N, C-alpha and C positions, 0 to 999 in steps of 0.2 A: 439496596435492600439487600437481605439476609439469607445465606442460604442453609445456616446453621441449622443443623438436623436435629430438635428437641428430644429428650431422652425420650417421652413417650406419644404415640401419637394420641388425640382428642378418642379417636375410633378403634385404637389398636390392640384392643383387648384380643380379639378372634386372629391375630395377624402372628405371625413365628415367625417372620424373618422380616426386615425392615425394606420399605419398596425402595424399588430401582432409581437412582438419581433419576434415570433419560424420563421415566415414567412419571417422577415426581415433579419433575419439572413440565411433561406431555400434559400434566392431568390438571395443573397449577392454573389457576383464574385470577391471583392476588396482581398479577400486573395490572390488569384492566380492571376489575371490581373493584379497587381500592375503593375509586370514586362512588364507592356507593355508601362510603363509611357513617356518615353521617343521618343517612337514613337507618340503615344497619343497627349504630345507635337508637336513635329516637324508636325503632320499631322493641328491640329490647328494654330499654327503660318503660314503654309500655305494659310489655311483659311483665315486668316484673312488678308493676304498679297492680293486673290484675291480678296474678300470686299472690302479692298481699291481701285483694279484696276477699278471693277466698279462701283467705287460710294457710296456704301452701305454703308464701313465705313469712318469714316474722319482720315488723314494723321497721324493726335494729336491721335486720338482712337485705332491705329494699333499698334503704340510707347508704349503705357500704356500697350497693352495688350503683346504686344511684352517683354517690360520687367519686370512686371509680369510674365509671363510663365517660365523664363529663372530663376528669382526667386527661380517658384516655381520645377526645375531640381536642381539650387544648393541646395535645400532644403530636396528634397529627395536625389540626392545623399550624402549628409553631415550626411545622417540620422536623419532627425529633422522634418520631416514632418508630420503630425501628420492623419493615413489612419482612417477614420470613415465607420462600415459595417451599418450605417442608411444612408450613400452617395452611397448604394451599389455598385460603379465600381470607375474601377480608372478615368473613364470621370468624373462623375459626382464629384469627390473627387475631382480632377486636379480644375473644374471649379470653384467648391465653395469657393477653397481656391484661386481663380482668382479673385473673386469677392469681396471676403474678404481684398483683397490686393488694388484692385483698384476701387470697389466700381461698382458704373451703368456700368459702358464703359464693366465692363469681361459680364455680362446677352444678351452685345452684340453680344457674339461670337459664341455665338450656330443661328446666323440668318443665317435659309439659312440649314439649315444643322438638323442632328438627328442622336442619339445614334446608330443605325443600319449602316447609310452609315461609321461613325466615326470610330466602330469598326471593322467591314470589312475591310476599308482603315489601319486602325494600325495593323492586323493581316498579313494582305500583306507586311505590309513595315517590319513586324517583322521577320517571315518567310525569305523573301529574303535577310535580313542582315544575318539570322543565316545561310542559306542554302553556303552564303561566307564562313562562318568560318567553314562547314562541311566540305566544297570542299577541302579549306586549307590543313584541317589534314588528309582529304584521299587522297590529292596530299603525303603528309610528309610520309604517311604509305605508298604510289606507291614508291615514292623514295626509301623508304628503303627496299622495297622486291627490287627493281632492282639492290641496290648495292650489294644484297645479292647474289642475281641471278648470277652478274659477280663475285663475288667472289669463287663461290662454283661451275661455270660453268663446271670443270671438273670433280668436285665430282660424281660419279655413285652410282646411289640408286636403287631400282626395282621400278617398276614403275606397279601400281594393279588396277584389275577390279575385282569386286566382293570381295576386299580384300582378295583376292590370286594375288601372281605373275603373272604377265604378259610379259613385256618386261623391259629391262634396259633403265632408264633415267637418267638423270643428275639431280642432285638437283636445280640445277641453271634453269633448264627447268619446274621444278615444280612450282619453286618460282612466275616464268612468266605467269605462267596459274594462277594462282591468282590474279593475276596484272591483268588481263585482262577480271576478272570479275568485280574488282576493277573498271576499265577502263568504262564498262560500266553502271556499276551505277553513275561514275563522269557526263557519258551523260544524265541521268535518271534526274539527278539533276539539269543539266545545263538546260535540255527541260522544268522542272517543272517549275524552276525559269522564262522562258520566258513567258510562260501560263499564271500564277500569276502576270506578270508586267503588269498590267492594274488596273487603278484608281476608285474606288467605288465614290470618293468624291463629293459632290451632288447630288444623287440618293436621298436622304435625308430618308422619312421613308420607303419610297415604291417608289414614283409615282412623283419625281422629287420636286423642287420649284418652286417660281412663281415669285423671285428674278430673277435678269438680272444675273447669275451667266454664268463664263469661265471654265469649268470645265478642257478644255485644257489647261489653266493656272496652275490650283492646279497642275495636273496630269504633267506638265511639272517642278514645283518648288520640286515636291516630288519623281521626277527620275523615275516615271513611263513612258512608252511608249507611253500611251495614257489612255482617259477614258474608264473605261466599256462603254457597246454599251446602254444594258436597264434596263431601275431604278429596275425593279421587280427581275429582277435576280442580280441586283449587291449587293444587299441585302441578298438575301441570298443563295448565292453563296458560296457553303465549298468545291467546287471542288479538287482547289488549294491544302486542307490542305490535303484532303484523295489521291491524288496524290503524295504531298508530304511523306505520313503517307506508303505509296503501295512502291516506292523507298526507303524507310528507311527500309522495313520489308525487302525487296531483298539482300539490303546490309546487312543486321543482318545475314541475312541467308546465304551468302556469306563467313560471319566471323563465324556463327558459323561451317560450316564445316571448315574453318582455324583449327577452334580449334578444332575441332575433330579432327585432323590430327595430331596439336601439343602436343592436349595428349594422343595419341598414341606415336607420337616418345617419348616424352620423359621416360613411361614407362622404366621398368627395362628389358622388353619385348622387346623393339623396342631397345630402346638408341642411336635412330637415331641422337638425339638432346641433349642441355642442354639447358633451358631458365637462364638467369640473377637469381641469388639468390632475389634481390631485387622487383622480378613480380611472387615469389613462397613466401608458408608458410609452416611451421613446423606442424606436430603430438603433439597434448597435451599428447599422451599416449606413442607414436611411434618416438622415437629418431631420425631413420634412415630416416623418411619420408622427401621429398622432392616435396610438393604439388602444382602442376601449377594452381593457385587460378584464375588467372586473365584467360585463355582461358576457365577456366570451368563456370567462371563468365560470361564472356561473351555469351558462348553458352548457357547457361541460359536467358539470356536477349532479347533472340530472341523474347520467350516467349511474354513477358510484350509489347514490339513494337509489333507483330502481334495481339497482341490481341487489342493494341489501333486502327488498321488501322477497326478492326471486330468493334470497338464500332461506329468510326467517320462511315464506311457506315451504319450500325443500325442506328445511330443519322438521316442518313437527308434520312433514304429509304421511311417515310411516311409524310413526312410534305408538307403544301400545300404550294405557293405562299403566301406572300413572309416571310418575317421575321417569327419569331416562338422564344420563351422564349427556346426551345430546345436547340437552338443552343450555349447557355450560355456550353453548355455540351461539348463542341467542344475543349477547349484552356488545360485542365487539360491532356485530353491523348497526345493531340501535343507538350503542352510543355514538357511531360515527355517522348516524342517520342527525341524531341530534346537534352534534354539532357543527354539519354542514349546512342543516336548514338552521340553523342560530346566525352564524357568519353573512350565509345569504342572505337573508333579511336585514341585518345590519347593515351592510355594506349596502343594499338598497334604498333603506329606508335614511341612510345618510345622503345618498349620492340624488335621490328624484329632486329633492324639491332644488334642490340646486343646476338642475337642466336649463337652458338655456333655447329657447325654441326661434329660429329666423323665421317668423312668419310670413314675411316677403317670398320664401322661396317656398313653404309650402302653397302660399296661395296663388305661387304662379305655377307650383307643379298641380294643381285642381283643376287650371284651364287646360294644359293637356289632358286628351284622351275621351274628347267630347264628355267630361262629368255630369253634364245637365244633360242629355238623351232622355234620360226618363222623365226628366219635367214635363220637355216638350208635349211624349206622350199623352202624359197624363192631362196636358193642357188641349191636347186636340180631344183625349175621353168627356171633359169639361163641356167642349165643343159638341158633345155629340157621336164622335167617331166610335166606331168598336175599339175595344183596346186592339186587338190582335190587329187591324188597320191600321189603329195609329200607330204600332211598331212598324209596320213595313213602312210608312211615311217618313219616320223619324229613320230609321233603316236608310236609305235612300237618300235623305239628307246627309248625315253621317258621310255615306262613301263621297257624296259631292265634297262634301267637307277635306275630306283627306286628300282625295286630287287638287283641289284648289288651296290647300293648304290654308282653311280656314274655322277659326271654331263656331258653333251653331248661334253663340252673342255676335258673331262679328258677321252674320249673314246680312244683307239687306230684308228690308220685308218683299221687296222684287224676289230675289232670290228664292226665298221661303216659302214663296207664291205658287212658285214653281213644283211646286211636290203636295202644297194642299192647300185650296184658298179657302179654308175654312180659318187661318193663320192671320190673325190681327195683329196691330199693332203694339196692342196688353202682353205679345208671346215675349217680349224681352224683360219685363219684369219677374218672367220666371226663370228665363235663361241665364240670367249675371248668379253667380255664386252667392251671393250674398240671400236672392232670392232663392234658395235651390234652399238653404239650407233653415231660412226663416221658415219658409213654407211648412215643415215637419215638426209641425209648434202643438206637440202630444206628449206626453206623458210617456218614455226612456225615446221621445226624438230630436234629433239632432241643431235642433232653434237654440240660440244664445243662452234665452230663458229659462227652454227646457231644463238644459246643463245645471245651471245656478240653479235651478231648485232641484235637480237632482244630487247636486253637489251639496246640498243642505238636509236632504232625507239622509243620505248616505252620511254627513257627519253625528246626526243625530243618533244615526246607530251606534256609530264608537261612544257619544258621551253617554245609549244608556249602559253600555257594557261597564262604564266606570262605577 
């Protein structure tokens, strides 16, 4: 990157002395906003085409501008473009290079617009494109969970509340619970994308422009649904960035919850699953260690994304209308959120399909903790006992089981009769783990056939997106 001072700043007519070199570095954003170059060029191409349509630029001038901008795009892609801190940002760097290439015509491109509506347009275009990539990775992770759910539809594991054994569920059912969280995340991102898809171009600095522009045409060329309504709001609005950050924070919170369970399940205390070696690391001192670094790191990264959300909210909380230099601080947190979310989704989308489930271990774990106690209570209710009385009977039988180190399914009928004479031999059909999960044969239930049906519905939703 060059720090070379140009002879005249594009905005230098008002000033009688050069910008202080420290201030120049302090206020420049080109080191991070240069990633907007592609969208900045596309916005400029649309703006030039609109200016031709309304007669502000000639066909020949627009052809020159188009050629120059595409050459600049090629230079940036090739890594030969020289970015200058003294030119402050991506917009002025590209504009200055365009003027170098095509002369005075390059100076005409900025007619009828400001960097304020330019950057507002660039960021919306950028976030819109990144949302597509994020949603693609999100769908890929969902497909991995759905396929894993199908594969483990019959695998019994303990379901937990308060991290205590509650009732038997299937591993597939648990994976589809994760998928439901991600489905809501996908919906939130889509909703965010619909709201941001309005074009600020033409709002200029804050009050619009006196040129006879056609904002609907600019919006159409850039794939926006419509132009924004109010010029003051257009250049100062960052709600779409905050909304995106909020959706990203909730996604990362969900992924952190997944991570916590994966870390627990890979531990020697659980041994429910194995993660592929390529997603783990070892210890520099303990040769036996296999550390679940990817889930741990994803769990940790939620902090930075949540922090960026707070940064963006704080950034906007006291700003008067319209644009303020504060808004330059929106990009680094926004960019880091996007990079972080994409990386975390890619890691999980690659890792989840390769998870191996230790089904014997999960089944044995479900046998501990009297996980079929609620099934026994429901059985007694069907025999005519009020639920609160049934609850007390089962509580006493569990206390007996703890004292005798026996699961409910291991007790004899005579032992169970000491708690209630309503218990008959058919009780053992509901005290097995298989009987428990299969009894929950309704939509949203744990029965394997319901898990498979839910997986089909989930995959159909994915298919409908394509």
